[in-house]
C-alpha positions, 0 to 999 in steps of 0.5 A, spaced: 907 061 326 911 059 320 917 065 318 921 065 312 926 070 311 929 073 304 933 079 302 940 078 304 946 077 299 952 080 297 953 087 297 960 092 299 962 095 305 958 102 305 951 099 302 945 097 304 940 091 303 933 090 307 932 083 309 925 081 310 921 076 313 914 074 311 910 070 318 904 066 316 899 061 319 896 064 327 897 065 334 892 069 338 897 072 342 900 078 339 908 077 337 913 081 337 918 079 333 926 079 333 932 079 328 939 076 330 945 074 326 950 068 326 957 069 323 961 063 321 964 060 328 961 065 332 954 065 337 948 067 335 946 074 336 941 079 337 940 085 333 934 088 333 928 087 336 921 089 336 913 091 339 908 087 337 905 094 334 911 097 333 912 102 338 918 100 342 925 098 338 931 096 341 939 094 337 945 091 339 949 097 339 954 095 333 948 096 329 944 102 333 944 108 328 945 104 321 940 099 322 932 099 323 926 095 324 919 096 322 913 091 321 907 092 317 901 087 321 897 087 315 902 084 311 905 080 317 912 082 315 917 085 320 923 088 316 931 090 317 933 095 313 940 095 313 944 102 311 952 103 312 954 095 311 961 093 314 964 086 313 963 085 321 956 084 318 958 078 315 953 073 318 947 069 316 940 073 319 935 070 322 928 072 325 925 069 331 918 071 333 915 070 340 907 070 342 909 076 347 908 084 347 914 085 348 921 083 345 926 080 348 934 080 346 934 073 348 934 067 343 931 062 348 926 067 348 923 066 342 918 060 339 919 060 332 924 062 327 926 063 320 931 059 316 936 065 316 938 069 310 945 069 308 948 076 308 955 078 305 959 084 305 965 085 301 971 090 304 
């Protein structure tokens, strides 16, 4: 499975962005997805996860209520809609995939990673 993330950019605080992550290649297993982010000088952290069929989602407390993860399995794409962005959301955002029905918040639980897309929120 190859992942390609895009949609990052520069936005003012309070603005919105939508990240997309498209998967190519095939796996015999269902695939659950996650979004992570890494700010400069900090460790990579979990942001949001979604089950293989979209039936379950989970968010880190700092983004719950502002971000929404979703997926379109026909298009092999997972999205991260980010609203009410704050300067603290500035980071490189990565999508990740794992061949299981459910996500995990642990980055080591993911087998495949996208290249990352930069999100910068100005105050």
